[in-house]
Backbone as CSV, one residue per row, in Angstrom:
resi,resn,N_x,N_y,N_z,CA_x,CA_y,CA_z,C_x,C_y,C_z
1,MET,36.142,76.462,158.055,35.352,77.170,158.704,34.409,75.814,159.671
2,ALA,34.228,76.751,160.913,33.346,76.115,161.883,32.231,76.837,161.581
3,THR,30.899,75.611,161.760,29.400,75.931,161.622,28.855,76.399,162.958
4,THR,27.633,76.670,162.834,27.010,76.428,164.108,25.350,76.728,164.024
5,THR,24.433,76.677,164.516,23.139,76.664,164.664,22.638,77.952,165.338
6,ILE,21.901,78.401,164.110,20.661,79.539,164.920,19.237,79.071,165.260
7,LYS,19.078,79.491,166.345,17.601,78.917,166.404,16.659,80.478,165.961
8,VAL,15.624,79.972,165.056,14.418,81.258,164.915,13.226,80.328,164.592
9,ASP,12.138,80.948,164.684,10.751,80.207,164.660,10.723,79.709,163.377
10,SER,9.708,79.012,163.234,9.680,78.476,161.522,9.334,79.146,160.530
11,GLU,8.334,80.310,161.241,8.275,81.661,160.163,9.221,82.157,159.665
12,VAL,10.355,82.543,160.350,11.525,82.770,159.987,12.271,81.907,159.146
13,ARG,12.711,81.175,159.568,13.314,79.760,158.787,12.814,79.641,157.398
14,ASP,11.293,79.806,156.984,10.679,79.413,155.796,11.008,80.603,155.199
15,ARG,10.950,81.796,155.603,11.105,83.435,155.206,12.474,83.202,154.808
16,LEU,13.755,82.770,155.691,15.068,82.541,155.123,15.140,81.823,153.888
17,ALA,14.506,80.771,153.850,14.472,80.037,152.656,13.997,80.510,151.145
18,ALA,12.530,80.762,151.430,12.913,81.472,150.207,13.260,82.523,150.023
19,LEU,13.797,83.266,150.454,14.718,84.487,150.260,16.098,84.030,149.772
20,ALA,16.488,82.959,150.400,17.638,82.208,149.527,17.487,81.321,148.416
21,ARG,16.354,80.909,148.361,16.469,80.104,147.044,16.151,81.277,146.251
22,GLU,15.360,82.575,146.354,15.058,83.406,144.802,16.602,83.703,144.575
23,ARG,17.676,83.963,145.471,19.229,84.775,144.963,19.773,83.639,144.817
24,GLY,19.581,82.067,144.703,20.331,80.973,144.221,21.359,81.081,145.267
25,CYS,21.493,81.009,146.680,21.998,80.772,147.440,21.444,80.081,148.762
26,THR,22.488,79.513,149.716,21.968,79.018,150.880,21.388,80.143,152.303
27,ILE,20.739,79.765,152.956,20.445,80.288,153.924,21.630,80.996,155.098
28,GLY,22.963,80.017,154.838,23.821,80.273,155.634,24.763,81.695,154.738
29,ASP,24.289,81.294,153.406,25.404,82.396,152.623,24.280,83.633,152.949
30,LEU,23.175,83.676,153.019,22.066,84.711,152.916,22.077,85.585,154.190
31,VAL,22.507,84.528,155.340,22.691,85.514,156.569,24.386,85.734,156.622
32,ARG,25.323,85.269,155.875,26.482,85.745,156.069,26.665,87.155,155.078
33,ASN,25.610,87.015,154.372,26.092,88.344,153.432,25.105,89.467,154.033
34,LEU,24.074,89.226,154.718,23.745,90.123,155.482,24.192,90.445,156.579
35,ALA,25.094,90.042,157.347,26.194,90.182,158.711,27.205,91.118,157.757
36,ASP,27.654,90.917,156.623,28.786,91.252,155.987,28.736,92.472,155.323
37,THR,27.110,92.879,155.300,27.221,94.378,154.422,26.379,95.127,155.120
38,THR,25.274,94.699,156.360,24.599,95.528,157.149,25.680,96.188,158.747
39,PRO,26.024,97.507,158.942,26.812,97.976,159.305,26.334,98.230,160.630
40,THR,27.102,98.014,161.580,26.816,98.146,163.015,26.824,99.629,163.465
41,ARG,26.241,99.806,164.457,26.087,101.104,164.905,27.442,101.963,165.450
42,ASP,27.923,101.337,165.646,29.481,102.141,165.939,29.952,102.157,164.180
43,GLU,30.083,101.786,163.452,30.306,101.787,162.106,29.561,102.913,161.545
44,LEU,28.093,102.850,161.883,27.363,103.978,161.045,28.080,105.368,161.927
45,ASP,27.956,105.465,163.101,28.757,106.377,164.006,30.339,106.925,163.508
46,ALA,31.091,106.309,163.105,32.260,106.605,162.422,32.207,107.078,161.048
47,ARG,31.065,106.303,159.978,31.064,107.183,158.539,30.265,108.778,159.128
48,HIS,29.581,109.027,159.686,29.099,110.003,160.218,29.943,111.324,160.528
49,ARG,30.954,111.065,161.519,32.022,111.867,162.224,32.718,112.031,160.473
50,ALA,33.266,110.820,160.027,34.237,111.311,158.584,33.438,111.668,157.531
51,ALA,31.946,111.828,157.583,31.183,112.547,156.858,31.089,113.994,156.986
52,VAL,30.797,114.399,158.163,30.962,116.028,158.912,32.659,116.681,158.900
53,GLU,33.319,115.722,159.099,34.737,116.002,159.254,35.244,116.488,157.540
54,TYR,34.634,116.002,156.678,35.050,115.965,155.201,34.385,117.147,154.887
55,ILE,32.489,117.451,155.002,31.886,118.488,154.698,32.707,119.875,155.166
56,ARG,33.276,119.672,156.461,33.869,120.632,157.451,35.402,120.843,156.675
57,GLY,36.014,120.303,156.349,37.080,120.497,155.514,36.958,120.828,154.239
58,HIS,36.295,120.537,153.693,36.333,120.630,152.186,35.175,120.980,151.347
59,LEU,34.068,121.385,152.175,32.831,122.114,151.426,32.444,123.584,152.129
60,VAL,32.136,123.239,153.835,31.421,124.070,154.774,32.066,123.903,155.966
61,PRO,33.046,124.988,155.994,33.663,124.743,157.473,33.046,125.370,158.856
62,ASP,32.104,125.779,158.853,31.073,126.134,159.857,29.951,125.060,160.002
63,PHE,30.145,124.066,159.383,28.979,123.293,159.644,28.913,122.518,160.754
64,ASP,27.340,122.680,161.273,27.587,122.230,162.769,26.256,121.397,162.802
65,GLU,25.898,120.883,164.062,24.650,119.969,164.469,23.867,120.492,164.088
66,SER,23.040,121.905,163.707,22.236,122.281,162.781,21.618,121.755,161.675
67,ASP,23.328,122.073,161.036,23.043,121.540,159.796,22.821,120.005,159.696
68,VAL,23.539,119.178,160.359,23.155,117.932,160.613,21.556,117.630,161.016
69,ALA,21.358,118.608,161.584,19.668,118.139,161.926,18.862,118.243,160.646
70,ALA,19.205,119.425,160.265,18.115,120.103,158.924,18.238,118.914,158.046
71,GLY,19.297,118.408,157.695,19.419,117.443,156.574,18.517,116.064,157.066
72,ARG,18.770,115.721,158.450,17.710,114.896,158.837,16.695,115.130,158.780
73,ARG,15.737,116.085,159.057,14.136,116.444,158.859,14.167,116.431,157.012
74,LEU,15.326,117.230,156.641,14.837,117.068,155.195,14.867,115.617,154.364
75,TRP,15.606,114.626,155.151,15.727,113.328,154.184,14.460,112.182,155.189
76,ASP,13.950,112.963,156.249,12.586,112.449,156.628,11.314,112.888,156.107
77,ASP,11.469,114.010,155.768,10.189,114.361,155.117,10.306,113.969,153.574
78,LEU,11.479,113.528,152.775,11.784,113.199,151.465,10.939,111.455,151.439
79,LYS,11.408,111.163,152.505,10.952,109.288,152.912,9.487,109.569,153.175
80,ALA,8.814,110.522,153.634,7.343,110.607,154.007,6.825,111.086,152.734
81,GLY,7.294,111.391,151.839,6.509,111.938,150.534,6.205,113.430,150.785
82,LYS,7.250,114.126,151.506,6.815,115.548,151.751,7.900,116.174,150.682
83,LEU,7.236,117.164,150.362,8.040,118.058,149.666,8.110,119.293,150.404
84,THR,9.567,119.795,150.915,10.127,121.207,151.719,10.732,122.060,150.908
85,SER,10.771,123.029,151.187,11.478,123.949,150.927,12.758,123.930,151.570
86,ILE,14.056,124.063,150.645,15.404,124.518,151.522,15.730,125.769,151.852
C-alpha cells in the first residue's frame, strides 16, 4: 500500500505522537483507526433512516419527526446534566 504525507502543525503532530505512543501504535495506525471508525455524515444519515424505519416497522408505527426531535432534546438535556420528564 502506498503511503502519503499530511501536513499538520507541530502541536497536532506532537499530540498525535503522544496518543499513538499511549496506544502502542504508530501515528499512521492512529489516523487509519480514526478514518475507519468515524462515520461520515452520509453514513450517519443512513443509520438514522434505518433506525427510524426499524422503529416504525417493529415498535411504533406512527413514529414521526416530532418523536425524533423529542429524542434529540432528551439526549441534549442528558448530556447537559439536566433531568427532564419524559
